[in-house]
One Martini backbone bead per residue (centre of mass of N, CA, C, O) as a GRO file, in nm:
protein
  139
    1MET     BB    1   0.638   2.500   3.368
    2HIS     BB    2   0.692   2.394   3.680
    3GLN     BB    3   0.984   2.376   3.871
    4THR     BB    4   1.122   2.209   4.113
    5SER     BB    5   1.267   2.346   4.407
    6VAL     BB    6   1.576   2.233   4.565
    7LEU     BB    7   1.711   2.192   4.903
    8ILE     BB    8   2.001   2.039   5.031
    9HIS     BB    9   2.072   1.960   5.375
   10GLN     BB   10   2.397   1.802   5.381
   11ALA     BB   11   2.695   1.671   5.515
   12ARG     BB   12   2.691   1.408   5.351
   13PRO     BB   13   2.811   1.322   5.048
   14SER     BB   14   2.658   1.052   5.000
   15HIS     BB   15   2.373   1.180   5.053
   16GLN     BB   16   2.381   1.397   4.844
   17ILE     BB   17   2.397   1.212   4.600
   18LEU     BB   18   2.150   1.036   4.653
   19LEU     BB   19   1.940   1.266   4.656
   20HIS     BB   20   2.002   1.389   4.383
   21GLN     BB   21   1.948   1.131   4.215
   22ALA     BB   22   1.659   1.080   4.313
   23LEU     BB   23   1.544   1.346   4.202
   24ASN     BB   24   1.628   1.307   3.907
   25ALA     BB   25   1.458   1.040   3.874
   26GLN     BB   26   1.194   1.246   3.929
   27CYS     BB   27   1.244   1.512   3.752
   28VAL     BB   28   1.444   1.675   3.948
   29PHE     BB   29   1.678   1.952   3.861
   30ASP     BB   30   1.637   2.184   4.084
   31VAL     BB   31   1.933   2.134   4.260
   32ARG     BB   32   2.062   2.204   4.579
   33ILE     BB   33   2.359   2.230   4.796
   34SER     BB   34   2.419   2.204   5.154
   35ALA     BB   35   2.679   2.144   5.410
   36ASN     BB   36   2.630   2.419   5.565
   37THR     BB   37   2.524   2.699   5.724
   38ALA     BB   38   2.638   2.909   5.527
   39GLU     BB   39   2.512   2.787   5.269
   40LEU     BB   40   2.224   2.789   5.364
   41ASP     BB   41   2.197   3.094   5.413
   42ALA     BB   42   2.264   3.176   5.121
   43CYS     BB   43   2.028   3.025   4.985
   44LEU     BB   44   1.796   3.153   5.161
   45GLY     BB   45   1.883   3.459   5.093
   46ALA     BB   46   1.801   3.416   4.828
   47LYS     BB   47   1.564   3.543   4.586
   48ARG     BB   48   1.447   3.234   4.575
   49HIS     BB   49   1.251   2.995   4.492
   50LEU     BB   50   1.120   2.739   4.729
   51ASP     BB   51   0.975   2.425   4.766
   52LEU     BB   52   1.222   2.239   4.892
   53LEU     BB   53   1.345   2.122   5.210
   54VAL     BB   54   1.618   1.917   5.293
   55LEU     BB   55   1.646   1.730   5.596
   56ASP     BB   56   1.826   1.607   5.875
   57HIS     BB   57   1.780   1.448   6.171
   58ALA     BB   58   2.111   1.459   6.229
   59MET     BB   59   2.121   1.732   6.285
   60PRO     BB   60   2.192   1.967   6.480
   61THR     BB   61   1.977   2.082   6.705
   62ARG     BB   62   2.044   2.383   6.721
   63ALA     BB   63   2.040   2.434   6.413
   64GLY     BB   64   1.753   2.331   6.361
   65LEU     BB   65   1.600   2.524   6.552
   66ALA     BB   66   1.704   2.786   6.425
   67LEU     BB   67   1.587   2.741   6.147
   68LEU     BB   68   1.286   2.715   6.234
   69THR     BB   69   1.269   3.001   6.363
   70ARG     BB   70   1.323   3.145   6.074
   71GLN     BB   71   1.142   3.040   5.863
   72PRO     BB   72   1.169   2.899   5.593
   73GLN     BB   73   1.124   2.980   5.235
   74ALA     BB   74   0.947   2.711   5.210
   75ARG     BB   75   0.685   2.521   5.133
   76ALA     BB   76   0.862   2.260   5.221
   77LEU     BB   77   0.945   1.973   5.420
   78LEU     BB   78   1.210   1.720   5.425
   79PHE     BB   79   1.286   1.425   5.601
   80VAL     BB   80   1.576   1.246   5.687
   81GLY     BB   81   1.570   0.984   5.862
   82GLN     BB   82   1.595   0.948   6.221
   83PRO     BB   83   1.486   1.001   6.512
   84THR     BB   84   1.622   1.051   6.833
   85PRO     BB   85   1.623   1.050   7.176
   86GLN     BB   86   1.876   1.264   7.192
   87ARG     BB   87   1.684   1.433   7.008
   88HIS     BB   88   1.510   1.636   6.844
   89ASN     BB   89   1.216   1.651   6.665
   90LEU     BB   90   1.214   1.841   6.388
   91ALA     BB   91   0.942   1.779   6.257
   92GLN     BB   92   0.771   1.842   6.504
   93GLU     BB   93   0.869   2.133   6.537
   94ALA     BB   94   0.773   2.233   6.262
   95ARG     BB   95   0.472   2.182   6.308
   96LYS     BB   96   0.445   2.373   6.555
   97LYS     BB   97   0.529   2.624   6.349
   98GLY     BB   98   0.354   2.563   6.072
   99LEU     BB   99   0.503   2.370   5.899
  100TRP     BB  100   0.545   2.182   5.606
  101VAL     BB  101   0.555   1.835   5.631
  102LEU     BB  102   0.573   1.618   5.381
  103ALA     BB  103   0.812   1.421   5.500
  104GLU     BB  104   0.947   1.103   5.634
  105LEU     BB  105   1.260   0.953   5.541
  106PRO     BB  106   1.419   0.678   5.564
  107TRP     BB  107   1.685   0.484   5.594
  108PRO     BB  108   1.657   0.379   5.322
  109LEU     BB  109   1.558   0.512   5.040
  110SER     BB  110   1.233   0.551   4.909
  111MET     BB  111   1.110   0.594   4.600
  112PRO     BB  112   0.800   0.579   4.637
  113ARG     BB  113   0.792   0.788   4.872
  114LEU     BB  114   0.921   1.019   4.717
  115GLN     BB  115   0.717   1.031   4.490
  116HIS     BB  116   0.472   1.090   4.669
  117ALA     BB  117   0.577   1.354   4.788
  118LEU     BB  118   0.609   1.505   4.514
  119GLN     BB  119   0.311   1.480   4.434
  120THR     BB  120   0.202   1.639   4.674
  121LEU     BB  121   0.352   1.903   4.602
  122GLN     BB  122   0.203   1.941   4.318
  123VAL     BB  123  -0.043   1.969   4.481
  124ARG     BB  124  -0.263   2.260   4.464
  125PRO     BB  125  -0.536   2.338   4.630
  126ARG     BB  126  -0.550   2.656   4.563
  127GLN     BB  127  -0.539   2.565   4.225
  128ARG     BB  128  -0.779   2.424   4.176
  129ILE     BB  129  -1.014   2.305   3.946
  130GLN     BB  130  -1.360   2.374   3.932
  131THR     BB  131  -1.642   2.213   3.813
  132VAL     BB  132  -1.950   2.373   3.720
  133THR     BB  133  -2.284   2.247   3.684
  134SER     BB  134  -2.579   2.302   3.589
  135ALA     BB  135  -2.861   2.121   3.593
  136PRO     BB  136  -2.966   2.175   3.290
  137HIS     BB  137  -2.663   2.078   3.172
  138ALA     BB  138  -2.685   1.810   3.288
  139HIS     BB  139  -2.639   1.446   3.175
   0.00000   0.00000   0.00000
């Protein structure tokens, strides 16, 4: 069975802990944390499959835009916090670049919304099995 692989890029230790615990509570245990750009680059540079990259809307705009330009090799992005008028909306920028923004979750973190986002990530439309029954065999 596939385990969801998550990388949290978050500078605040309290938010790192909160996000890590929230993901563990949702049975997501393959969770790594990067607190700065060097750690983020090292994690993204590793030839390891990544399902979800968690980013903070409060991250510095220049660093966020640079990251999005590099097209991180994650299936989906999840943003926490709220965009502010003083900064670029990084989630909107990611969508413009064709990246899948799974969700935007404001603080305080809502467990039902996180659970819904993770369930959406688990549904893989390209791998759904479709059952087709010919008319003579249908009852």
